[in-house]
C-alpha positions, 0 to 999 in steps of 0.5 A, a space after each residue: 934694099 941692098 942686103 949689104 945695108 944690114 951688114 956690120 963687122 962682128 969680131 968672133 970675140 964679141 960672140 958670147 959662148 956661155 950665158 951670164 949668171 945670174 940671168 938678169 945680170 946681162 947688160 941692157 943698152 937702152 935706146 934714147 931715141 933719135 939724136 940722144 945717146 943710149 943708156 947703159 943698164 942691166 936687165 935687172 933694171 927693167 922694172 924701172 923702165 916700165 910703168 903703169 898700163 904697160 903690156 909686156 908680152 913674152 913667148 912661152 914656147 919651150 925648146 925640144 931635144 930635137 938633135 938626134 945622133 943615130 946610126 944606119 943599120 950598116 953602122 954609119 953615123 947620121 945626125 937628124 935635127 927635127 925642125 917641125 912636127 906636121 899635123 899629119 904626125 911626121 916631122 920636117 928634119 935636117 938629115 946629115 949626110 942626107 945624100 947617103 940616107 935612102 928613102 925608107 932607111 930606119 935609123 936608131 941610136 947607138 945607146 942601148 938605153 934608147 929603147 924602141 926609138 927608131 927614125 924612118 927617113 922619107 922623101 927629100 923636101 928641099 935642096 937644103 937637106 930637109 927630109 920628111 921623117 917619122 919617129 917611132 917609139 914606145 911612148 904615145 907622144 914623140 916628145 916623150 921619146 925624144 926626152 930620153 935620147 935627144 939633145 937641145 940644139 944650140 946655134 952653130 956659132 956656140 962652140 962651148 958645151 952648155 953645162 945646164 940645159 935649162 939655161 937655153 930655156 926661158 923661166 916661163 917656157 911652157 909649150 914644147 915645140 921650138 928648136 931654138 930659144 926665143 933668146 931675148 927672154 933668156 935674160 928674164 927672171 921671176 923676180 924681174 917679172 914680179 918687179 915689172 908687175 909691181 911697177 904697174 905693168 901687165 905680163 902676157 904670153 904668146 906661143 910662136 914655134 921658133 925654127 932654125 930659119 929665124 937665124 939664117 942669114 939673108 943670102 940674096 942681094 936684095 932683102 926683099 928677095 929673101 924667102 921667109 920661113 913660116 912659123 906657127 903662132 897662137 895668141 891666147 884669149 887673155 892676151 887678146 883681151 889685154 891688147 884690146 884694153 885701152 891705149 897702152 904701150 906694148 913691149 915685145 920680149 924678142 923678135 918672135 913676139 913681134 912677129 906673132 903680134 904683128 901677124 895677128 894685127 895684120 890678119 885678125 887670126 889668133 891661131 895660124 902660121 906666119 911668114 911675115 917678113 918685117 922690114 922697111 915700110 912695115 905698117 907697125 900696129 901693136 908693138 911700141 918697144 922691143 927687148 932683144 939681143 944683138 943679131 947676126 949680120 945680114 939677117 931677117 932679125 936685123 931687118 926687123 930691128 931696122 924697120 923698128 928704129 930706122 938707120 940708127 940701129 947701126 949707131 946702137 950696134 957700134 956703141 955696143 961693140 965699142 963698150 964690149 957688149 956680148 952678142 947673139 944668143 947668149 949675149 946682152 940685150 937692148 931695149 928699143 923704142 919704135 921710131 915715129 914719123 916717115 924718116 924712120 928715126 934718122 
């Protein structure tokens, strides 16, 4: 498929710069299916859109303070963005400016209160600025060290400062590790989830560590040539039991949940690393519905949406733009129904 088929005009003014308050006041475009217009609701209405037996699955990963502003011994400024901690204990990271940081360089924060934090820069891992780095400090765990000096990284299209860092965490965030939030879940509140349970739905969790590759546009001419990033995931025993319990509708909250569930369905592995690229022709196995934000043009996330609902994604996006919905990470949401049949929802 030509990547241009995933393009659409996104005016800068449609990109939300700040999260809406309260969380569940975000607008919700509800897909009516092929040939039917979408409905305009709010996320707080989700309990009325689910029913008895439905299974709602959320990603309970937690965003870590992965952006570090450091200095070389000579005083030069260096930014380190931690991407993923490897099993051996070192991290994959983006180092900027990478070419000016030698292998073996030791970087420290300028602030005196940073304590013993030191980042040792290792070998180059790719042509995109990724390096191997090791975090040294007085704490037993790297995350404890980062909490004192690191910043939660926001997407590059967010230009406004975030007053409350908790607004880039879901209310159910539990497992630290991600460098980006599973943004569809940012809209949910404890009251909304309680309302869904009262309506007869069950809420289950997965853990998928979200990396920056999730949001990177497709730069290849053909969608199929896009190198998909790999992410670690875990499906808890309770969630597996819920998935295996009868014929029920599964509502995934966010594309990260989709990738975790569909990877589990494809491999049978409850814990692993997935580079699954969901696009046209994907054999959907578990996910029936998707609560998701509006995504960046020419992205793998948009390819996933197209695979789920077919070409009518373009009509839904056009309606959202015309009606003033807010786009991307701090924007509004949509509730999609998986298309049936071979026509992909045409």
